[in-house]
N, C-alpha and C positions, 0 to 999 in steps of 0.2 A: 151647369149654370142653374142657379136657383131662381125660382119664380115666386116672388112675394107680391101678391096682389096684382099680378099681371105685369110686373116690372122685372126685367132680366137684370138682376142685381149685379152679377159678375160683369156683364157688359157695361152697365152704368158706372160701376166702380172703375173699370179700365178707362172709360172715356174721361172721367173726372181726373184720374191720375195723369192721363196724357195732357190734359189742359193745365194741370198744376206744374208738370215738367216744362211745358212750353212757356208758361208764365215766368218761371224761374230763368229760363234761357233768355226770355225777353228782357228781364231785369239785368242780366249780365251784359247783354248787347247794349242796353241803354247806358249802363255804366261805362262801357267801352267808348261809346259815342261821346259821352261827357268828357272822357279823358282826351279824346282827339280834339275836341273844341278847346279844352284847357291848354293843350299843346299849341294849338294855333294861336291862342291868345298870348301864350308865353313867347311865341316867335314874332309878336307884333302885329298879327292879323286882326282885323275887326270881325269878331265872331258873329255879330248881328248880321253883317253883310254876307258872311259865309253861309249862315243859315238861310238867308234869302235866296242865295244862288242855288243851294241844294234843293230848296222848295221849287224854284223855277225850273230846274233841270228835270224834275219829276213830271212836269207837264209837257204836253205835245207842243211843238213850235207854234202852231196856229192858235192854240189856247193862250199861250204866253203873249203872243203878238196882240191878240184881242184885248187881253187884260192891260197890257202896256198902253195901247191906244186909248182905252177908256180912262186909265189913270192920267195920261197926258191931257185928255180933254177936260177932266175934272180939275186938274191943277191949273190949267189955263182959265177955266171958268171962275176959279177962286182967286185968280191973280197971283198964284204961287209959282208960276213957271215963266221963263223969259219968253220974248216974242218968238214966233215961229220964223226960222230963217229960210229964205228962198234958196233953193239949190241953184248954183250957177251953171 
């Protein structure tokens, strides 16, 4: 390992090359995801809704419930949601 000005050049180069490989893998995966969404759209699914579901499933149930409750509250405050139905 060469040492230029206190920098381990070989180690630095290896780290940079790893990041570059991972960035390329990330691009391939992003392209694969894009293809899956295109397939979903081709089969008549609403891609915007699928993206929302994927996003929701990443969060913990209590986080999702809290967000949904706040969204419902805001929608009601803006008159954008129907009246709250009493459970029988």
